[in-house]
Every structure is written in C-alpha cells, then in structure tokens.
Residue frames as a rotation matrix with the C-alpha (Angstrom) as fourth column:
MET 1
0.170 0.061 0.984 -62.52
0.753 -0.652 -0.089 131.23
0.636 0.756 -0.157 -69.54
ALA 2
-0.178 -0.312 -0.933 -60.93
0.881 -0.473 -0.010 134.31
-0.438 -0.824 0.359 -67.99
ARG 3
0.843 0.396 0.365 -61.63
0.512 -0.799 -0.316 137.99
0.167 0.453 -0.876 -68.37
LEU 4
-0.133 -0.895 0.427 -58.84
0.732 -0.379 -0.566 140.44
0.668 0.237 0.705 -69.14
ASN 5
0.079 0.096 -0.992 -58.01
0.901 -0.432 0.030 143.00
-0.426 -0.897 -0.120 -66.50
VAL 6
-0.808 -0.234 0.540 -59.04
0.493 -0.772 0.403 146.12
0.322 0.591 0.739 -68.48
ALA 7
-0.696 0.599 -0.396 -61.27
-0.058 -0.596 -0.801 149.01
-0.715 -0.535 0.450 -67.55
PRO 8
-0.194 0.749 0.634 -64.77
0.883 0.415 -0.221 148.88
-0.429 0.516 -0.741 -69.15
THR 9
-0.150 0.086 -0.985 -64.42
-0.154 -0.986 -0.062 151.86
-0.977 0.142 0.161 -71.45
LYS 10
0.819 0.553 -0.153 -65.39
-0.188 0.007 -0.982 152.60
-0.542 0.833 0.110 -75.00
SER 11
0.322 -0.814 -0.484 -61.71
-0.945 -0.241 -0.224 152.90
0.065 0.529 -0.846 -76.12
ASN 12
-0.548 -0.532 0.646 -60.92
-0.641 0.763 0.085 149.52
-0.538 -0.367 -0.759 -74.58
GLN 13
0.257 0.783 0.566 -63.94
-0.022 0.591 -0.807 148.04
-0.966 0.195 0.169 -76.27
LEU 14
0.862 0.033 -0.505 -62.83
-0.485 -0.232 -0.843 149.23
-0.145 0.972 -0.184 -79.65
SER 15
-0.118 -0.990 -0.073 -59.23
-0.992 0.121 -0.029 148.05
0.038 0.069 -0.997 -79.04
LEU 16
-0.479 -0.039 0.877 -60.43
-0.367 0.916 -0.160 144.63
-0.797 -0.399 -0.453 -77.97
ARG 17
0.661 0.729 0.177 -62.66
-0.104 0.323 -0.941 144.32
-0.743 0.603 0.289 -81.00
ARG 18
0.584 -0.538 -0.608 -59.72
-0.787 -0.193 -0.585 144.89
0.198 0.820 -0.537 -83.24
ASP 19
-0.517 -0.770 0.374 -57.64
-0.831 0.556 -0.005 142.35
-0.205 -0.314 -0.927 -81.28
LEU 20
-0.044 0.522 0.852 -60.42
-0.208 0.829 -0.519 139.85
-0.977 -0.200 0.072 -81.53
ALA 21
0.872 0.321 -0.371 -60.75
-0.377 -0.046 -0.925 140.42
-0.314 0.946 0.081 -85.32
MET 22
0.165 -0.907 -0.386 -57.01
-0.934 -0.018 -0.357 139.87
0.317 0.420 -0.850 -85.70
ALA 23
-0.541 -0.378 0.751 -57.02
-0.692 0.708 -0.142 136.81
-0.478 -0.596 -0.645 -83.50
THR 24
0.389 0.758 0.523 -59.92
-0.118 0.604 -0.788 135.27
-0.913 0.245 0.325 -85.38
GLU 25
0.832 -0.161 -0.531 -58.19
-0.549 -0.108 -0.829 135.96
0.077 0.981 -0.178 -88.67
GLY 26
-0.236 -0.970 0.057 -54.94
-0.960 0.224 -0.169 134.51
0.151 -0.094 -0.984 -87.34
PHE 27
-0.233 0.191 0.953 -56.78
-0.426 0.861 -0.277 131.38
-0.874 -0.471 -0.120 -86.10
SER 28
0.785 0.616 0.067 -58.28
-0.195 0.348 -0.917 130.87
-0.588 0.707 0.393 -89.61
LEU 29
0.542 -0.662 -0.518 -54.96
-0.755 -0.111 -0.647 131.23
0.371 0.741 -0.560 -91.31
LEU 30
-0.488 -0.727 0.483 -53.15
-0.864 0.482 -0.148 128.89
-0.125 -0.489 -0.863 -88.82
ASP 31
0.135 0.586 0.799 -55.98
-0.313 0.790 -0.527 126.38
-0.940 -0.178 0.290 -89.15
GLN 32
0.927 0.164 -0.338 -55.47
-0.365 0.178 -0.914 126.36
-0.090 0.970 0.225 -92.92
LYS 33
0.092 -0.971 -0.221 -51.73
-0.903 0.012 -0.429 126.01
0.420 0.239 -0.876 -92.47
ARG 34
-0.292 -0.134 0.947 -52.33
-0.724 0.678 -0.127 123.14
-0.625 -0.723 -0.295 -90.09
GLU 35
0.635 0.624 0.454 -54.42
-0.143 0.673 -0.726 121.27
-0.759 0.396 0.517 -92.67
ILE 36
0.759 -0.446 -0.473 -51.80
-0.558 -0.072 -0.827 121.92
0.335 0.892 -0.303 -95.38
LEU 37
-0.238 -0.896 0.376 -49.09
-0.969 0.192 -0.156 120.55
0.067 -0.401 -0.914 -93.11
VAL 38
-0.028 0.335 0.942 -51.09
-0.480 0.822 -0.306 117.48
-0.877 -0.461 0.138 -92.35
MET 39
0.896 0.444 -0.013 -51.78
-0.193 0.364 -0.911 116.81
-0.400 0.819 0.412 -95.97
GLU 40
0.440 -0.833 -0.335 -48.08
-0.745 -0.130 -0.654 117.33
0.502 0.537 -0.678 -96.93
LEU 41
-0.358 -0.597 0.718 -46.94
-0.892 0.446 -0.075 115.09
-0.276 -0.667 -0.692 -94.14
MET 42
0.423 0.592 0.686 -49.40
-0.267 0.805 -0.530 112.32
-0.866 0.041 0.498 -95.29
ARG 43
0.945 -0.085 -0.316 -48.05
-0.308 0.092 -0.947 112.73
0.110 0.992 0.061 -98.90
LEU 44
0.069 -0.997 0.016 -44.36
-0.914 -0.070 -0.399 112.51
0.399 0.013 -0.917 -97.62
LEU 45
-0.177 -0.089 0.980 -45.11
-0.723 0.688 -0.068 109.49
-0.668 -0.721 -0.186 -95.48
ASP 46
0.794 0.542 0.274 -46.64
-0.163 0.625 -0.763 107.77
-0.585 0.562 0.585 -98.45
ARG 47
0.707 -0.607 -0.363 -43.49
-0.540 -0.131 -0.832 108.57
0.457 0.784 -0.420 -100.42
ILE 48
-0.133 -0.813 0.566 -41.36
-0.991 0.107 -0.079 107.27
0.004 -0.572 -0.820 -97.64
ARG 49
0.320 0.350 0.880 -43.16
-0.372 0.901 -0.223 103.94
-0.872 -0.256 0.418 -97.66
ARG 50
0.996 0.089 -0.010 -42.45
-0.042 0.360 -0.932 103.62
-0.079 0.929 0.362 -101.38
VAL 51
0.403 -0.915 -0.035 -38.82
-0.659 -0.263 -0.704 104.68
0.635 0.307 -0.709 -101.09
GLN 52
-0.021 -0.406 0.913 -38.27
-0.903 0.400 0.158 102.43
-0.430 -0.821 -0.375 -98.08
LYS 53
0.718 0.261 0.645 -39.30
-0.046 0.943 -0.331 99.46
-0.694 0.208 0.689 -100.22
ARG 54
0.895 -0.444 -0.039 -36.87
-0.073 -0.060 -0.996 100.56
0.439 0.894 -0.086 -102.92
LEU 55
0.210 -0.814 0.541 -34.20
-0.934 -0.331 -0.136 101.04
0.291 -0.477 -0.830 -100.22
ASP 56
0.289 -0.040 0.957 -34.73
-0.577 0.790 0.208 97.54
-0.764 -0.612 0.205 -98.85
GLU 57
0.929 0.098 0.357 -34.59
0.195 0.689 -0.698 96.04
-0.315 0.718 0.621 -102.34
ALA 58
0.697 -0.716 0.038 -31.42
-0.317 -0.356 -0.879 97.98
0.643 0.601 -0.475 -103.29
GLN 59
0.135 -0.651 0.747 -29.72
-0.988 -0.032 0.152 97.12
-0.075 -0.759 -0.647 -100.01
LYS 60
0.556 0.124 0.822 -30.51
-0.232 0.973 0.010 93.44
-0.799 -0.196 0.569 -100.43
GLN 61
0.983 -0.118 0.143 -29.30
0.170 0.260 -0.950 93.50
0.075 0.958 0.276 -104.05
ALA 62
0.534 -0.814 0.230 -26.06
-0.632 -0.565 -0.531 95.27
0.562 0.138 -0.815 -103.17
TYR 63
0.023 -0.483 0.875 -25.17
-0.941 0.285 0.182 93.00
-0.337 -0.828 -0.448 -100.26
ASP 64
0.730 0.257 0.633 -26.12
-0.059 0.947 -0.315 89.84
-0.681 0.193 0.707 -102.16
THR 65
0.901 -0.434 -0.013 -23.85
-0.006 0.017 -1.000 90.84
0.434 0.901 0.012 -105.02
LEU 66
0.242 -0.849 0.470 -21.05
-0.903 -0.374 -0.211 91.68
0.355 -0.373 -0.857 -102.59
LYS 67
0.348 -0.099 0.932 -21.37
-0.588 0.752 0.299 88.24
-0.731 -0.652 0.203 -100.97
LYS 68
0.921 0.071 0.384 -21.17
0.227 0.703 -0.674 86.60
-0.318 0.708 0.631 -104.37
ALA 69
0.717 -0.685 0.132 -18.15
-0.322 -0.493 -0.808 88.76
0.619 0.537 -0.574 -105.32
ILE 70
0.147 -0.649 0.746 -16.35
-0.987 -0.043 0.157 87.82
-0.070 -0.759 -0.647 -102.04
ALA 71
0.558 0.168 0.813 -17.16
-0.268 0.963 -0.015 84.16
-0.785 -0.209 0.583 -102.53
ARG 72
0.941 -0.171 0.290 -15.68
0.334 0.361 -0.870 84.20
0.044 0.917 0.398 -106.03
ASN 73
0.534 -0.745 0.400 -12.74
-0.070 -0.510 -0.858 86.56
0.843 0.430 -0.324 -105.54
GLY 74
-0.016 -0.506 -0.862 -11.95
0.881 0.400 -0.251 86.16
0.472 -0.764 0.439 -101.84
TYR 75
0.761 0.466 -0.452 -12.24
0.644 -0.627 0.438 88.62
-0.079 -0.625 -0.777 -99.06
HIS 76
0.086 -0.826 -0.557 -8.58
0.407 -0.481 0.776 89.93
-0.909 -0.294 0.295 -99.15
ARG 77
-0.672 -0.325 0.665 -8.65
0.731 -0.148 0.666 90.37
-0.118 0.934 0.337 -102.86
MET 78
0.286 0.844 0.454 -11.93
0.807 -0.468 0.361 92.39
0.517 0.263 -0.814 -102.65
ARG 79
0.693 -0.079 -0.717 -10.36
0.520 -0.635 0.572 94.52
-0.500 -0.769 -0.399 -99.94
ASN 80
-0.391 -0.917 -0.080 -7.32
0.508 -0.288 0.812 95.22
-0.767 0.276 0.579 -102.11
VAL 81
-0.453 0.297 0.841 -9.57
0.831 -0.200 0.518 96.11
0.322 0.934 -0.156 -105.07
ALA 82
0.578 0.803 -0.146 -11.72
0.779 -0.489 0.392 98.31
0.244 -0.340 -0.908 -102.87
SER 83
0.392 -0.508 -0.767 -8.73
0.461 -0.613 0.642 100.23
-0.796 -0.605 -0.007 -101.50
GLY 84
-0.670 -0.718 0.189 -7.57
0.508 -0.257 0.822 100.97
-0.541 0.647 0.537 -105.07
ILE 85
-0.215 0.711 0.669 -10.99
0.858 -0.190 0.477 102.42
0.467 0.677 -0.569 -106.24
HIS 86
-0.679 -0.012 -0.734 -11.53
0.450 -0.796 -0.404 106.13
-0.580 -0.605 0.546 -105.64
TYR 87
-0.083 0.715 0.694 -14.67
0.880 -0.274 0.387 107.96
0.467 0.643 -0.607 -106.58
ASP 88
-0.935 -0.273 0.228 -15.14
0.193 -0.928 -0.320 111.62
0.298 -0.255 0.920 -106.13
HIS 89
-0.161 0.935 -0.316 -18.30
0.925 0.254 0.281 111.32
0.344 -0.247 -0.906 -104.12
ARG 90
-0.955 -0.066 0.288 -20.03
-0.009 -0.968 -0.251 114.69
0.295 -0.243 0.924 -103.52
ILE 91
-0.150 0.917 -0.370 -23.12
0.988 0.148 -0.035 115.52
0.023 -0.371 -0.928 -101.44
ARG 92
-0.890 -0.076 0.450 -24.64
0.127 -0.988 0.085 118.85
0.438 0.133 0.889 -102.18
THR 93
-0.417 0.767 -0.488 -27.39
0.845 0.131 -0.518 120.43
-0.333 -0.628 -0.703 -100.16
ASP 94
-0.792 0.293 0.535 -29.96
0.051 -0.842 0.537 122.91
0.608 0.453 0.652 -101.40
SER 95
-0.793 0.579 -0.188 -33.27
0.301 0.105 -0.948 123.84
-0.529 -0.808 -0.258 -100.00
HIS 96
-0.721 0.650 0.240 -36.86
0.126 -0.218 0.968 124.29
0.681 0.729 0.075 -101.15
VAL 97
-0.767 0.499 0.403 -40.13
-0.623 -0.433 -0.651 125.41
-0.150 -0.751 0.643 -99.45
THR 98
-0.669 0.578 -0.468 -42.75
0.267 0.774 0.574 122.84
0.694 0.259 -0.672 -98.61
ALA 99
0.281 0.905 -0.319 -46.00
0.738 0.009 0.675 123.94
0.614 -0.425 -0.666 -97.03
GLY 100
0.796 0.036 0.605 -44.32
-0.154 -0.954 0.258 127.14
0.586 -0.298 -0.753 -95.96
VAL 101
0.776 -0.582 0.243 -41.35
-0.186 0.157 0.970 125.37
-0.603 -0.798 0.013 -94.40
ARG 102
0.472 -0.709 -0.524 -37.90
-0.831 -0.161 -0.532 125.55
0.293 0.687 -0.665 -95.84
VAL 103
0.783 -0.192 0.592 -36.46
-0.129 0.880 0.456 122.02
-0.609 -0.434 0.665 -96.01
PRO 104
-0.144 -0.940 -0.310 -33.10
-0.670 -0.138 0.729 120.85
-0.728 0.313 -0.610 -97.33
ALA 105
0.924 0.297 -0.240 -32.68
-0.377 0.606 -0.701 118.97
-0.063 0.738 0.672 -100.58
ILE 106
0.149 -0.900 0.409 -29.90
-0.370 0.333 0.867 116.46
-0.917 -0.280 -0.283 -100.74
VAL 107
0.846 0.018 -0.533 -28.12
-0.532 0.103 -0.840 115.85
0.039 0.995 0.097 -104.06
ILE 108
0.408 -0.700 0.586 -25.72
-0.063 0.619 0.783 112.90
-0.911 -0.356 0.208 -104.25
GLU 109
0.719 -0.285 -0.634 -23.12
-0.685 -0.134 -0.717 112.98
0.119 0.949 -0.291 -107.01
PRO 110
0.824 -0.307 0.475 -21.41
-0.036 0.810 0.585 109.54
-0.565 -0.500 0.657 -106.85
GLY 111
-0.196 -0.916 -0.350 -18.87
-0.617 -0.162 0.770 110.23
-0.763 0.366 -0.533 -109.58
GLU 112
0.321 0.270 -0.908 -18.51
-0.936 0.235 -0.261 108.59
0.143 0.934 0.329 -112.99
PHE 113
0.720 0.012 0.693 -18.55
-0.264 0.929 0.259 104.83
-0.641 -0.370 0.672 -112.97
ALA 114
0.077 -0.758 -0.648 -15.38
-0.983 0.051 -0.177 103.17
0.167 0.650 -0.741 -114.22
SER 115
0.894 0.279 -0.351 -15.26
-0.282 0.958 0.045 99.44
0.349 0.058 0.935 -114.96
GLN 116
0.133 -0.839 0.528 -12.65
-0.923 0.089 0.374 97.42
-0.361 -0.537 -0.763 -112.91
PHE 117
0.911 0.264 0.316 -13.20
-0.176 0.944 -0.280 94.18
-0.373 0.199 0.906 -114.83
GLY 118
0.758 -0.653 0.010 -9.94
0.396 0.447 -0.802 92.45
0.519 0.612 0.597 -115.51
LEU 119
0.155 -0.711 0.686 -7.88
-0.569 -0.632 -0.527 94.66
0.808 -0.309 -0.502 -113.12
SER 120
-0.477 -0.482 0.735 -5.98
-0.878 0.218 -0.427 92.74
0.046 -0.848 -0.527 -110.41
GLY 121
-0.957 0.017 -0.290 -7.60
-0.028 0.988 0.149 89.52
0.290 0.151 -0.945 -111.51
THR 122
-0.618 0.785 0.052 -11.09
-0.304 -0.178 -0.936 90.63
-0.725 -0.594 0.348 -110.82
ASP 123
-0.770 0.424 0.478 -14.26
0.638 0.483 0.599 89.59
0.023 0.766 -0.642 -112.60
SER 124
-0.542 0.582 0.606 -17.56
0.171 -0.630 0.757 91.20
0.823 0.514 0.242 -113.54
LEU 125
0.335 0.685 -0.647 -19.06
0.799 0.157 0.580 90.74
0.499 -0.711 -0.495 -110.06
VAL 126
-0.456 -0.534 -0.712 -16.75
0.803 -0.592 -0.070 93.49
-0.384 -0.603 0.699 -108.77
ASP 127
-0.959 0.141 0.247 -18.29
0.035 -0.805 0.593 95.89
0.282 0.577 0.767 -111.29
MET 128
-0.135 0.983 -0.125 -21.78
0.313 0.162 0.936 94.69
0.940 0.087 -0.330 -110.44
THR 129
0.061 0.112 -0.992 -21.10
0.996 0.062 0.068 95.26
0.069 -0.992 -0.108 -106.76
MET 130
-0.852 -0.422 -0.311 -19.91
0.435 -0.900 0.031 98.80
-0.293 -0.109 0.950 -107.46
ARG 131
-0.729 0.618 0.294 -23.02
-0.042 -0.469 0.882 99.58
0.683 0.631 0.368 -109.62
ASP 132
0.083 0.840 -0.536 -25.34
0.616 0.380 0.690 98.12
0.783 -0.388 -0.486 -106.97
PHE 133
-0.076 -0.126 -0.989 -23.84
0.958 -0.286 -0.037 100.12
-0.278 -0.950 0.142 -104.06
LEU 134
-0.985 -0.156 -0.077 -23.87
0.129 -0.952 0.277 103.38
-0.116 0.263 0.958 -106.14
ALA 135
-0.371 0.922 0.114 -27.60
0.041 -0.106 0.994 102.74
0.928 0.373 0.001 -106.78
LEU 136
0.159 0.358 -0.920 -28.04
0.921 0.281 0.269 102.06
0.354 -0.891 -0.285 -103.03
LEU 137
-0.665 -0.552 -0.503 -26.27
0.703 -0.691 -0.170 105.38
-0.254 -0.467 0.847 -102.26
SER 138
-0.863 0.371 0.342 -28.72
-0.023 -0.706 0.708 107.26
0.504 0.604 0.618 -104.40
VAL 139
0.092 0.951 -0.294 -31.72
0.299 0.256 0.919 105.81
0.950 -0.173 -0.261 -102.62
VAL 140
-0.098 -0.251 -0.963 -30.11
0.991 0.062 -0.116 106.44
0.088 -0.966 0.242 -99.24
GLY 141
-0.956 -0.285 -0.073 -29.85
0.284 -0.959 0.020 110.16
-0.075 -0.002 0.997 -100.13
GLU 142
-0.502 0.842 0.198 -33.47
-0.152 -0.312 0.938 110.28
0.851 0.441 0.284 -101.23
MET 143
0.270 0.614 -0.742 -34.61
0.650 0.452 0.611 108.65
0.711 -0.647 -0.277 -97.99
ALA 144
-0.472 -0.515 -0.716 -32.48
0.872 -0.391 -0.294 111.03
-0.128 -0.763 0.633 -95.87
GLU 145
-0.956 0.172 0.240 -34.05
-0.087 -0.941 0.327 114.05
0.282 0.292 0.914 -97.59
LEU 146
-0.143 0.989 -0.041 -37.58
-0.057 0.033 0.998 112.73
0.988 0.145 0.052 -97.07
GLU 147
0.179 0.164 -0.970 -37.06
0.893 0.388 0.230 111.80
0.414 -0.907 -0.077 -93.36
ASN 148
-0.750 -0.519 -0.410 -35.53
0.644 -0.715 -0.272 115.22
-0.152 -0.468 0.871 -92.73
ALA 149
-0.774 0.529 0.348 -38.41
-0.197 -0.723 0.662 116.91
0.601 0.444 0.664 -94.41
VAL 150
0.138 0.867 -0.478 -40.92
0.313 0.420 0.852 114.90
0.940 -0.267 -0.213 -92.35
TRP 151
-0.131 -0.301 -0.945 -39.14
0.985 0.065 -0.157 115.82
0.109 -0.951 0.289 -89.16
LEU 152
-0.967 -0.245 -0.067 -39.17
0.248 -0.968 -0.039 119.51
-0.055 -0.054 0.997 -89.96
LEU 153
-0.488 0.859 0.152 -42.79
-0.247 -0.304 0.920 119.53
0.837 0.412 0.360 -91.06
ALA 154
0.155 0.569 -0.808 -43.84
0.632 0.571 0.524 117.61
0.759 -0.592 -0.270 -87.98
ARG 155
-0.568 -0.448 -0.690 -42.02
0.809 -0.457 -0.370 120.13
-0.150 -0.769 0.622 -85.80
GLU 156
-0.973 0.192 0.131 -43.79
-0.141 -0.936 0.323 122.95
0.185 0.296 0.937 -87.55
LEU 157
-0.173 0.950 -0.260 -47.12
0.058 0.274 0.960 121.19
0.983 0.151 -0.102 -87.21
LYS 158
-0.044 0.130 -0.991 -46.61
0.953 0.304 -0.002 120.84
0.301 -0.944 -0.137 -83.48
LYS 159
-0.856 -0.288 -0.429 -45.84
0.420 -0.872 -0.253 124.59
-0.301 -0.396 0.867 -83.21
THR 160
-0.761 0.640 0.111 -48.85
-0.288 -0.485 0.826 125.48
0.582 0.596 0.553 -85.43
GLN 161
-0.044 0.799 -0.599 -51.13
0.444 0.553 0.705 123.26
0.895 -0.235 -0.380 -83.32
ARG 162
-0.400 -0.142 -0.905 -49.96
0.906 -0.209 -0.367 124.94
-0.137 -0.968 0.212 -80.07
ARG 163
-0.988 -0.009 -0.154 -50.80
-0.007 -0.995 0.103 128.34
-0.154 0.103 0.983 -81.56
VAL 164
-0.443 0.886 -0.137 -54.18
-0.169 0.068 0.983 127.18
0.880 0.459 0.120 -82.88
ASN 165
-0.038 0.434 -0.900 -54.99
0.807 0.545 0.229 125.76
0.590 -0.717 -0.371 -79.44
ALA 166
-0.653 -0.263 -0.710 -53.92
0.695 -0.581 -0.424 128.91
-0.302 -0.770 0.562 -77.68
LEU 167
-0.932 0.363 0.005 -56.03
-0.313 -0.809 0.497 131.13
0.185 0.462 0.868 -79.97
GLU 168
-0.311 0.869 -0.386 -59.04
-0.073 0.383 0.921 128.76
0.948 0.315 -0.055 -79.86
GLN 169
0.198 0.409 -0.891 -59.02
0.712 0.565 0.418 127.98
0.674 -0.717 -0.180 -76.17
LEU 170
-0.170 -0.371 -0.913 -57.47
0.942 -0.334 -0.040 130.97
-0.290 -0.866 0.407 -74.50
PHE 171
-0.909 -0.336 -0.248 -57.10
0.281 -0.931 0.232 134.25
-0.309 0.142 0.940 -76.42
ILE 172
-0.694 0.701 0.164 -60.41
-0.046 -0.270 0.962 134.35
0.719 0.660 0.220 -78.44
PRO 173
0.139 0.812 -0.568 -62.59
0.744 0.292 0.601 133.19
0.653 -0.506 -0.563 -75.52
ASN 174
-0.289 -0.299 -0.910 -60.88
0.877 -0.464 -0.125 135.73
-0.385 -0.834 0.396 -73.18
PHE 175
-1.000 -0.027 -0.016 -61.42
0.017 -0.893 0.449 138.58
-0.026 0.449 0.893 -75.69
GLU 176
-0.411 0.911 0.011 -65.08
0.112 0.039 0.993 137.56
0.904 0.410 -0.118 -76.13
GLU 177
0.151 0.415 -0.897 -65.71
0.945 0.207 0.254 137.24
0.292 -0.886 -0.361 -72.36
THR 178
-0.605 -0.425 -0.673 -64.03
0.629 -0.773 -0.078 140.68
-0.488 -0.471 0.735 -71.79
LEU 179
-0.943 0.278 0.181 -66.04
-0.063 -0.687 0.724 142.30
0.326 0.672 0.666 -74.53
ARG 180
-0.066 0.944 -0.323 -69.27
0.538 0.306 0.786 140.85
0.841 -0.121 -0.528 -73.08
TYR 181
0.005 -0.034 -0.999 -68.30
0.989 -0.149 0.011 142.26
-0.149 -0.988 0.033 -69.69
ILE 182
-0.886 -0.345 -0.309 -67.46
0.297 -0.935 0.193 145.72
-0.356 0.079 0.931 -71.15
GLY 183
-0.703 0.680 0.209 -70.68
0.102 -0.195 0.976 145.74
0.704 0.707 0.068 -73.11
GLU 184
0.204 0.808 -0.552 -72.75
0.764 0.222 0.606 144.94
0.613 -0.546 -0.572 -70.11
SER 185
-0.217 -0.310 -0.926 -70.87
0.879 -0.475 -0.047 147.47
-0.425 -0.824 0.375 -67.97
LEU 186
-0.991 -0.122 0.057 -71.30
0.134 -0.854 0.503 150.23
-0.013 0.506 0.863 -70.62
GLU 187
-0.372 0.928 0.032 -74.97
0.222 0.056 0.973 149.36
0.901 0.369 -0.227 -71.03
SER 188
0.180 0.402 -0.898 -75.48
0.966 0.100 0.239 149.47
0.186 -0.910 -0.370 -67.20
LYS 189
-0.598 -0.453 -0.661 -73.73
0.605 -0.797 -0.001 152.87
-0.526 -0.400 0.750 -67.05
GLU 190
-0.927 0.278 0.252 -75.79
0.037 -0.600 0.799 154.21
0.373 0.750 0.546 -69.91
LEU 191
-0.032 0.955 -0.296 -78.99
0.559 0.263 0.786 152.95
0.829 -0.140 -0.542 -68.24
GLU 192
-0.001 -0.050 -0.999 -77.93
0.980 -0.197 0.008 154.45
-0.197 -0.979 0.049 -64.96
ALA 193
-0.882 -0.393 -0.259 -77.13
0.330 -0.909 0.257 157.81
-0.336 0.141 0.931 -66.66
PHE 194
-0.615 0.747 0.251 -80.53
0.184 -0.173 0.967 157.70
0.767 0.641 -0.031 -68.36
PHE 195
0.222 0.732 -0.644 -82.38
0.828 0.208 0.521 157.26
0.516 -0.649 -0.559 -65.05
ILE 196
-0.326 -0.504 -0.800 -80.30
0.842 -0.540 -0.003 159.98
-0.430 -0.674 0.600 -63.48
MET 197
-0.989 -0.015 0.145 -81.09
0.099 -0.801 0.590 162.39
0.108 0.598 0.794 -66.28
LYS 198
-0.282 0.959 -0.006 -84.70
0.389 0.119 0.914 161.49
0.877 0.255 -0.406 -65.99
MET 199
0.169 0.289 -0.942 -84.75
0.983 0.016 0.181 162.14
0.067 -0.957 -0.281 -62.30
VAL 200
-0.692 -0.492 -0.528 -83.04
0.521 -0.847 0.105 165.48
-0.499 -0.202 0.843 -62.81
LYS 201
-0.870 0.392 0.298 -85.55
0.053 -0.527 0.848 166.55
0.490 0.754 0.438 -65.39
ASN 202
0.038 0.934 -0.355 -88.45
0.637 0.250 0.729 165.47
0.770 -0.254 -0.586 -63.26
ARG 203
0.003 -0.112 -0.994 -87.11
0.945 -0.325 0.040 167.45
-0.328 -0.939 0.105 -60.29
LEU 204
-0.917 -0.371 -0.147 -86.49
0.294 -0.878 0.379 170.48
-0.270 0.304 0.914 -62.50
ARG 205
-0.538 0.818 0.201 -90.03
0.223 -0.092 0.971 170.22
0.813 0.567 -0.133 -63.89
GLU 206
0.249 0.671 -0.698 -91.41
0.870 0.161 0.465 169.93
0.425 -0.724 -0.544 -60.36
LYS 207
-0.356 -0.452 -0.818 -89.39
0.798 -0.603 -0.014 172.87
-0.487 -0.657 0.575 -59.21
HIS 208
-0.985 0.070 0.156 -90.52
0.056 -0.729 0.683 175.06
0.162 0.681 0.714 -62.18
GLY 209
-0.267 0.956 -0.124 -94.07
0.496 0.246 0.833 173.93
0.826 0.161 -0.539 -61.45
ARG 210
0.169 0.307 -0.937 -93.93
0.982 -0.132 0.133 175.23
-0.083 -0.942 -0.324 -57.89
ASP 211
-0.706 -0.490 -0.511 -92.42
0.465 -0.865 0.188 178.49
-0.534 -0.105 0.839 -59.02
C-alpha cells in the first residue's frame, strides 16, 4: 500500500475524498457488472452445451444421409447433381447488447428448398441430403453466434476484472492511506498551532502581569 505524493493540505484532503468516493462508486458498479457478465457467460455456456448436442446430431444425420445417397446413386452422379443445384445462401449480421456488450447476431437465410427428386435419375435420398445439410447449416450459424458472444463477453469480463482489481488493490487503498496521512499531518499541525498560541498567550499574560 503506497501513499500518493501530495502535500498534506485541506484542499488536497477534500480533493482526495471526492476521488475516493468516485473510486468506491466505480468499484461497486464494476463489481456489479462483473457479476452480470459471469451470470450471462454461464447462461451462454449452458446454451452452447445444448446447441452442441443438436449440432452433433444434425451433423451425424446429414453425413449419414449423404453416405446413403452416395451408396445408392454413386459418387460421380451425386457430384453432378450437386454442381447443378444453386441456392442463394445469405448470411446477415446484426447486433444486440448483452450484459452491456454489443455482440453480433448471425442470421442464415439458406434459400427456398426445391425438390430434386426425379431429376437426372436421382431419388428421394438426394432431397433428404439437401434438407439435412440445410438444417445443419442453421445450427452451425447458431453455434457461431454463441461462441462469438462468449468470446466477446469473456474478453469484457477480463477487462472488468482488471479494473476491479486495480481499484480494490491499488487506487482505493492508496487514497485511504494518503487521507490518513493528511489527516494525521493536519491534526499534528493544528495541535502544534494550539500549543504555540497557548504559549504566546501565557507570555503575553506574564508580560502584562509584570507591567
């Protein structure tokens, strides 16, 4: 705990009291923000666990269907079908505020599904493969949004924690120690002034008594 290099004056005492009040209020607000960020991160991590399970299931479903479609239609035919399918995939980004942090929102627009059954000698497995991968794409977008939000909130939590630590362990103790020093110095000066005044009065009284 260090003392600030300031003169022990009344004006500095008043200024430091204001600084201490602001630092204490700032610490309280940052501590609340830290708690909110931790709670929001826990909530998002819980969502990520649930979405990760859906992602694993959707990925398994999509690739299992793809394997069946390849086994029935052949690899080269599936490649030819895939090259002839065009979807106007769009990914839009927006943003929203979570726990005081602006995070991006990802919106995936995969385009309108069009059945390919019967085209180029294909069967229903081709359509099932397309539907499964479109469903997978939607979950991938949701997971990307959540992971990005967690990263941004974790970064903000780290910054907030550093500020809380600085106020709690450095600034507030330094202000308090300096105020104690100024208070003791002013009290010592006042006491010294009191004794000097008392000595002056006593000498004046003795002088008048002799006269």
